[in-house]
C-alpha positions, 0 to 999 in steps of 0.5 A: 711209716710207708714201705719205701722208707721202711725198706730204705732203713732196713737196707742200711748196714746198721739195721738188723733183723731179730733173726740175725741178731739171735743167730749172732748170739748163738755163734759168738763166744759168750765168755770172751765177749760179754760186752758184745753179748750185752749190746746184742741183748740190749738191741733185742730188748729195745723197740723195733723199727716202726713197721708199715701198717700192713707188715705181717711178718713174724717177730723174726722179721722185725728190724732193729737199729743196731748201735755198736761201737766200732770196737764191738763191731770189729769183735762181732766180725772176728767172732763171725769169721771165726765161726765161719772158718771152723764151719760152726753154724746154728740150726737155722744157718746149716744149709746156707752157711755164714758167708752172708753173715761175714759180709753183713758184719764187714758192711757194718764195720765199714759203715762205722769206720766211715761214720767215725772218719766223717765225724773226725773231719767235722771235729777237725773243721770246727777246730780250724787250721793250726798256726 
């Protein structure tokens, strides 16, 4: 994969870095979000996006396709917003805070909502007009 294609994919709302996924695991309430925790762990256990040959970044920079349901993405957003609201951080996010995390989660939710709406439109067009 070349850098242009790699960067294009990495800029999509449903591609997240190893680092970001791990930070989310630290931020969310595990006991009330078992399905979300499992989905994040499953993503981290999957193969990362194929990197350009000269990609020299550490594992924390590896990118993963983050496939969540809309419900789980909304749960993740609420968990990250909660952490942000109570000023909960991880060791790695103390200096910058979680505002960027909230935005990233909002982008994922918006992306999945649009995908779901587009899918519904396609399904409706296959059914045809109602008499």
